C-alpha positions as CSV (number, residue, x, y, z in Angstrom):
1,X,108.8,86.3,104.6
2,X,106.2,88.7,106.2
3,X,106.8,89.0,110.0
4,X,106.3,91.2,113.0
5,X,109.1,93.6,113.6
6,X,107.8,94.7,117.0
7,X,104.8,94.4,119.3
8,X,104.0,97.8,120.8
9,X,102.0,98.9,123.8
10,X,101.3,102.2,125.4
11,X,100.4,103.5,128.9
12,X,98.3,106.6,129.5
13,X,100.4,109.7,129.3
14,X,99.5,113.5,129.3
15,X,99.1,114.9,125.8
16,X,98.3,118.4,124.5
17,X,95.0,117.5,123.1
18,X,91.3,117.8,124.2
19,X,91.4,114.3,125.7
20,X,94.3,115.4,128.0
21,X,95.7,111.8,128.2
22,X,96.3,109.1,125.6
23,X,98.0,105.7,125.1
24,X,99.1,106.7,121.6
25,X,102.8,106.7,122.7
26,X,103.4,103.0,122.0
27,X,106.7,101.4,122.5
28,X,108.1,97.9,121.6
29,X,107.6,95.2,124.2
30,X,110.3,92.6,124.8
31,X,109.3,89.0,125.1
32,X,105.9,87.4,124.5
33,X,102.8,89.5,124.5
34,X,99.3,88.0,125.0
35,X,96.6,89.1,122.4
36,X,92.9,88.4,123.1
37,X,89.5,89.6,122.1
38,X,88.8,92.7,124.2
39,X,85.6,94.2,125.7
40,X,84.2,97.5,124.7
41,X,86.7,100.3,124.8
42,X,89.6,98.0,125.6
43,X,92.7,97.0,123.6
44,X,93.3,93.4,122.7
45,X,97.0,93.8,123.5
46,X,98.1,93.0,127.1
47,X,99.5,96.1,128.8
48,X,98.1,98.5,126.2
49,X,95.9,101.3,127.6
50,X,93.1,103.2,125.8
51,X,91.9,106.5,127.2
52,X,89.3,107.5,124.6
53,X,87.1,104.5,125.1
54,X,84.2,106.0,123.2
55,X,86.1,106.1,119.9
56,X,88.8,103.4,120.2
57,X,89.2,99.8,121.2
58,X,86.7,97.0,121.3
59,X,86.3,93.9,119.2
60,X,86.7,95.6,115.7
61,X,89.7,97.6,116.8
62,X,91.4,95.1,119.0
63,X,94.8,95.5,117.3
64,X,96.2,98.2,115.0
65,X,98.9,97.3,112.5
66,X,101.2,99.5,110.4
67,X,103.8,98.5,107.9
68,X,107.5,99.4,108.4
69,X,107.7,100.1,104.7
70,X,105.0,102.8,105.0
71,X,106.7,104.3,108.1
72,X,109.9,104.5,106.1
73,X,108.1,106.4,103.4
74,X,106.8,108.9,106.0
75,X,110.3,109.3,107.3
76,X,111.5,110.4,103.9
77,X,108.5,112.7,103.5
78,X,108.7,114.3,106.9
79,X,112.4,114.3,107.3
80,X,112.3,112.8,110.8
81,X,112.9,109.4,112.4
82,X,109.8,107.3,113.1
83,X,110.6,104.3,115.4
84,X,108.3,101.3,115.6
85,X,105.1,102.4,117.4
86,X,105.4,106.0,116.3
87,X,101.9,106.0,114.7
88,X,100.4,104.3,117.8
89,X,100.4,100.9,116.1
90,X,100.4,97.7,118.1
91,X,102.1,95.7,115.4
92,X,104.8,97.1,113.2
93,X,105.1,94.6,110.3
94,X,107.7,93.9,107.6
95,X,107.0,92.4,104.2
96,X,103.3,92.8,104.4
97,X,101.1,95.2,102.4
98,X,98.9,96.3,105.3
99,X,97.0,99.0,103.5
100,X,96.4,96.7,100.6
101,X,94.9,94.0,102.8
102,X,91.3,93.1,102.0
103,X,88.5,93.6,104.5
104,X,87.9,90.1,106.1
105,X,91.5,88.9,105.3
106,X,92.8,86.6,108.0
107,X,96.4,86.6,109.4
108,X,98.0,83.8,111.3
109,X,100.8,85.2,113.5
110,X,103.0,82.8,115.3
111,X,101.5,79.4,116.3
112,X,98.2,80.5,117.9
113,X,97.0,84.0,117.1
114,X,94.5,84.5,114.3
115,X,93.5,88.1,113.4
116,X,91.0,89.4,110.8
117,X,91.3,92.7,109.0
118,X,88.4,95.1,109.8
119,X,88.8,98.9,109.3
120,X,91.3,101.6,108.4
121,X,92.5,104.0,111.0
122,X,90.8,107.4,111.0
123,X,93.1,110.3,111.9
124,X,92.0,112.4,114.8
125,X,93.0,115.5,116.8
126,X,94.9,113.3,119.3
127,X,97.0,111.8,116.5
128,X,97.7,115.3,115.2
129,X,98.7,116.6,118.6
130,X,101.0,113.6,119.0
131,X,102.7,114.2,115.6
132,X,103.0,117.9,116.4
133,X,102.6,118.9,112.7
134,X,100.3,121.6,111.3
135,X,97.7,120.1,109.0
136,X,98.6,116.5,109.9
137,X,95.1,115.1,109.6
138,X,94.8,116.5,106.0
139,X,98.3,115.3,105.2
140,X,97.6,111.8,106.5
141,X,94.3,111.6,104.7
142,X,95.7,112.7,101.3
143,X,98.4,109.9,101.5
144,X,95.7,107.2,102.2
145,X,98.1,104.9,104.0
146,X,95.9,104.4,107.1
147,X,97.1,101.0,108.4
148,X,94.6,98.4,109.5
149,X,92.6,97.5,112.5
150,X,92.1,93.8,113.3
151,X,89.7,91.7,115.4
152,X,90.9,88.7,117.3
153,X,89.4,85.4,116.0
154,X,91.8,83.1,118.0
155,X,93.7,84.4,121.0
156,X,97.4,83.8,121.3
157,X,100.8,85.0,122.4
158,X,103.2,86.6,120.0
159,X,106.6,88.4,119.9
160,X,108.9,90.3,117.6
161,X,110.1,88.1,114.8
162,X,107.0,85.9,114.5
163,X,105.9,85.1,110.9
164,X,102.7,86.5,109.5
165,X,100.8,84.2,107.1
166,X,97.7,85.3,105.2
167,X,95.5,82.3,105.7
168,X,92.5,83.6,103.8
169,X,92.0,86.4,101.3
170,X,88.4,87.2,100.2
171,X,87.6,87.3,96.5
172,X,86.4,90.9,96.5
173,X,88.7,93.9,95.9
174,X,87.8,96.0,98.9
175,X,91.1,96.9,100.6
176,X,91.7,98.9,103.8
177,X,93.0,101.8,101.7
178,X,89.9,101.7,99.5
179,X,87.6,101.9,102.5
180,X,89.6,104.9,103.8
181,X,89.5,106.7,100.5
182,X,85.8,106.1,100.1
183,X,85.0,107.5,103.6
184,X,87.2,110.5,103.1
185,X,88.1,112.0,99.7
186,X,86.6,109.6,97.2
187,X,82.9,109.1,98.0
188,X,82.4,107.7,94.5
189,X,84.0,104.5,95.8
190,X,81.3,104.0,98.5
191,X,79.0,101.7,96.6
192,X,81.8,99.3,95.9
193,X,82.5,98.7,99.6
194,X,79.3,96.7,99.9
195,X,81.0,93.9,98.0
196,X,82.8,93.0,101.2
197,X,80.6,90.9,103.4
198,X,82.9,91.4,106.4
199,X,82.5,95.2,106.5
200,X,82.0,96.2,110.2
201,X,78.5,97.3,111.2
202,X,79.8,100.9,111.7
203,X,81.3,101.2,108.2
204,X,78.3,99.5,106.5
205,X,75.9,101.9,108.3
206,X,78.0,104.9,107.1
207,X,77.9,103.7,103.5
208,X,74.2,103.1,103.5
209,X,73.6,106.6,104.9
210,X,75.2,107.9,101.7
211,X,74.2,105.4,98.9
212,X,70.8,104.0,97.9
213,X,69.7,101.1,100.1
214,X,69.0,98.9,97.0
215,X,72.7,98.7,96.4
216,X,73.2,96.7,99.6
217,X,73.7,93.1,98.5
218,X,72.7,92.0,102.1
């Protein structure tokens, strides 16, 4: 059964990047953690700090999830241990194809929390500085395993071990990985993203800047 391996939160720490400080160093939290819809530039996870409020946080990026299975693959590729939270994810999951999740998909976690899949993660210089690997942004982009951002539809409290149930899966084929590929190395996929009614306003605007307006079904 799909479940949460860990709930991770980070406090602001110095980092050798332009920002100077970041909350990307996320570590597992023991016990229950409250998740709620955040305001602009804030995390939806209690105790989780965001420093770059212009580019991170807010309703469409309230929670970031990454699959343990994908972290395991990276461990083999990079030859290093990657504990839960290593990619700055709030939820490390098991038994769930996070990158194969469809935009608009809804996850019930535990008894109360309901999340909706929104966007893929875009690698940035802070992520590269945190990983301390030359060419990390290009490496991460080529692998196209971005993990998923989620918005909070119903607030709740969760903890490690809680089951994850996919309550709704849209009938389109637009996955988080497809959105990531379309916005990075495979622009020919861009028109197909418009099949997803639940694309965030930011992604839809980026698509429409690069494809004819008449392709927009809205």
